[in-house]
N, C-alpha and C positions, 0 to 999 in steps of 0.2 A: 695615089696615096703617098704618104710620107711616114717614115719611121724616125723616131727621136730617141737619142741616148744622152742622158745628162752625165756630167762629170764635174769634179772640182770641189765637191763638198769635203767637210772635215771638221776638226775641232780647232777652235780659235778662242782666244781670250776676248773679253769685252773690250771694245775699242779697236779691235783688229779688223782686218779685211780679208775677203775671199772673192775669187772670181769663178762663177759657175759658167760652164759651157754646155751647149746642147747641140750635138751633131745630128744633122738631118740627112737622110738618104731616101732614095725613091724619086719622086717627082721633084723638079727644080724648086728649091727652097724659096726662091724669089717670088714664087707664085702665092706664097702664104703669108698671112699675118701670124705673129707668134707671141706667146706670153709666158710668164712665170706665175705659178701658184705655189702655195705652201700649206702644209698641214702639220700642226703641232699635236703632240699626244693628247688625246681626249677632246680634240677640237675638230671642227669642220674645215675642209680645205678652203683657203681664202685666196683671193686675187692679190698679186704683188705688183705686176707691171705687164704692159704689152706694147708691142711695136708693130706698126703697119708698114706702109711703103715709106713714109717719112715721119709719121706721127708717133708720139710716145705718150704713155699714160702710166700713172703710178698710184698706188694706194697711199693714203695720207700718212700711214704709219712708216713708210719707207722713203717718202719724198725728201729729196735733199741728201739722202745717204746712199741710195742705190741708183745705178745707171744701167739701163738696158740698151743693148746695141746688137747689130747683126752684121755679118760679113757674108753676103750672098755668094761671093766667089768661093768661099770655103764652106758654104752650106752650114753655117754655124751661128747660133744665137748665144749671146753672153748676158750675164748679170754681174756687174761689178758691185760688190757690197762693202761699204765702208762704215766705220763707226758702229760696228755690230754690237747688239745688245743681247742679253740672255733671252729676251722675249722673241728674238729672231730665230731661236732654235726650232727647227722643223725639218720635215722632208720637203725638198723643193722639187717641183715638177715643171717641165716645160711642156707647152701645148701649142698646137697650130690650128688655124682655121683659114677658110678660103677668102674671106673679105676683111679688109682693113676697117678699123673703127674702135671706139671705146667700149670694147666688149669685156665684161668683168665676171661673167657667170661661167661656171664649169660647163654647163650644158651648151654653151655657145662655141665650144671648141671640139673639133672632131678627132684630133690626134693627140696622143699623150705619150710621154716617156715614162720610165719606171721610177724615176725619182732619185735624188741624191741627198744624203743626210748632212745637215749643217747643225753643229752644236756649238753654242757660244757659252763659255764658262764665265762666271762672275769673279 
């Protein structure tokens, strides 16, 4: 199993940037594909991005603005968010699964962090 803890959220003005981190512990993080989801108030949790062994995938709403990466030596997943918009405001969650691929559904991920709040002001 793997435990996940997100950090790096906060309040930022529209057009600004934030970098989220997700620290993994337990089994070697390199064994897992990982992703980011987000949930805005009153909305369902939605896919943001995921990364496998070398492949990356993005939701259309963040493509070109967000970049996912991982450092297996540090057991850490990152999400660099640039050109932030008020509609990016949400709780952001990292998640992990055993197999790499374009997996975009919550149910396809076995492990979840507690989430970190991102608020973008206009």
